[in-house]
Wavefront OBJ file of the C-alpha trace (Angstrom):
o trace
v 158.925 -5.508 -173.907
v 160.478 -7.024 -170.951
v 162.006 -3.612 -169.951
v 158.415 -2.214 -169.723
v 156.961 -5.381 -167.967
v 154.403 -5.771 -170.987
v 153.649 -8.923 -172.748
v 152.136 -8.446 -176.103
v 151.055 -11.884 -178.007
v 153.199 -12.514 -180.929
v 150.530 -12.239 -183.600
v 149.443 -8.760 -182.294
v 153.176 -7.656 -181.947
v 153.514 -8.301 -185.674
v 150.527 -6.220 -186.583
v 151.702 -3.456 -184.133
v 155.214 -3.200 -185.708
v 153.748 -3.103 -189.231
v 151.213 -0.456 -188.340
v 153.907 1.586 -186.515
v 156.153 1.332 -189.531
v 153.343 2.315 -191.878
v 151.378 5.026 -189.869
v 154.097 6.591 -187.984
v 157.350 5.961 -190.255
v 155.657 5.984 -193.755
v 157.430 2.666 -194.486
v 155.375 0.392 -196.620
v 155.869 -2.936 -194.864
v 154.566 -6.317 -195.404
v 153.020 -8.424 -192.684
v 154.915 -11.581 -193.538
v 158.271 -9.745 -192.831
v 156.938 -8.751 -189.333
v 155.419 -12.074 -188.367
v 158.874 -13.941 -189.343
v 160.773 -11.296 -187.279
v 158.526 -11.846 -184.279
v 158.192 -15.519 -184.315
v 161.652 -16.083 -185.728
v 162.874 -19.427 -187.259
v 160.481 -21.457 -189.547
v 156.745 -20.326 -189.484
v 153.523 -21.439 -191.221
v 151.552 -18.481 -192.170
v 147.842 -18.495 -193.051
v 146.392 -14.987 -194.098
v 142.890 -16.201 -194.631
v 140.674 -13.152 -195.116
v 137.829 -14.191 -192.944
v 140.261 -15.381 -190.072
v 142.002 -11.919 -190.098
v 138.518 -10.153 -190.086
v 137.508 -12.353 -187.108
v 140.493 -12.195 -184.802
v 142.672 -9.273 -186.292
v 145.460 -11.664 -187.498
v 146.172 -14.706 -189.287
v 147.115 -18.349 -188.175
v 150.771 -18.584 -187.368
v 152.377 -21.692 -186.365
v 156.175 -22.107 -185.261
v 157.544 -25.191 -187.086
v 160.639 -27.322 -186.393
v 163.313 -26.749 -189.185
v 164.585 -30.165 -188.729
v 161.532 -31.611 -190.425
v 162.563 -29.806 -193.782
v 164.247 -31.758 -196.644
v 167.865 -30.774 -197.358
v 167.641 -27.472 -199.170
v 169.885 -25.577 -201.559
v 169.488 -21.683 -201.685
v 171.261 -19.515 -204.193
v 171.147 -15.696 -204.209
v 172.946 -12.738 -205.397
v 173.197 -9.726 -202.904
v 173.913 -7.425 -205.818
v 170.430 -8.067 -207.368
v 168.535 -7.394 -204.192
v 166.477 -4.317 -203.234
v 164.535 -3.633 -199.976
v 160.738 -4.624 -200.360
v 159.847 -1.024 -199.541
v 160.915 0.094 -202.875
v 158.596 -2.296 -204.569
v 155.759 -1.631 -202.038
v 155.962 2.027 -202.236
v 155.684 1.941 -206.062
v 152.505 -0.096 -206.002
v 151.021 2.084 -203.247
v 151.920 5.244 -205.136
v 150.468 3.867 -208.529
v 147.213 2.882 -206.641
v 146.798 6.437 -205.088
v 147.601 8.103 -208.439
v 144.604 6.041 -209.958
v 146.565 3.514 -211.839
v 143.705 1.092 -213.108
v 146.064 -1.833 -213.526
v 146.789 -1.724 -209.715
v 143.812 -3.712 -208.069
l 1 2 3 4 5 6 7 8 9 10 11 12 13 14 15 16 17 18 19 20 21 22 23 24 25 26 27 28 29 30 31 32 33 34 35 36 37 38 39 40 41 42 43 44 45 46 47 48 49 50 51 52 53 54 55 56 57 58 59 60 61 62 63 64 65 66 67 68 69 70 71 72 73 74 75 76 77 78 79 80 81 82 83 84 85 86 87 88 89 90 91 92 93 94 95 96 97 98 99 100 101 102
């Protein structure tokens, strides 16, 4: 936003990005993905319903990755799919009246 001389607080920017993807582009996006993209790095995220209703976003705190224990992460790229596939299926089932989706 530096190009436009605009400063948007990070929590609000995450909401703006998610809302734009959903409303303008039709992409079912999760807020967690947008929060981590905006804050970058290791972030504590609290999506308390009352807090979100009160201030419009959750509680997000950047943390120092050096405080983590040693981690081993294993993954297979051939088994992954973008979360949009999963989210769109749930959204579509909800709007189709699937009672198992609450």
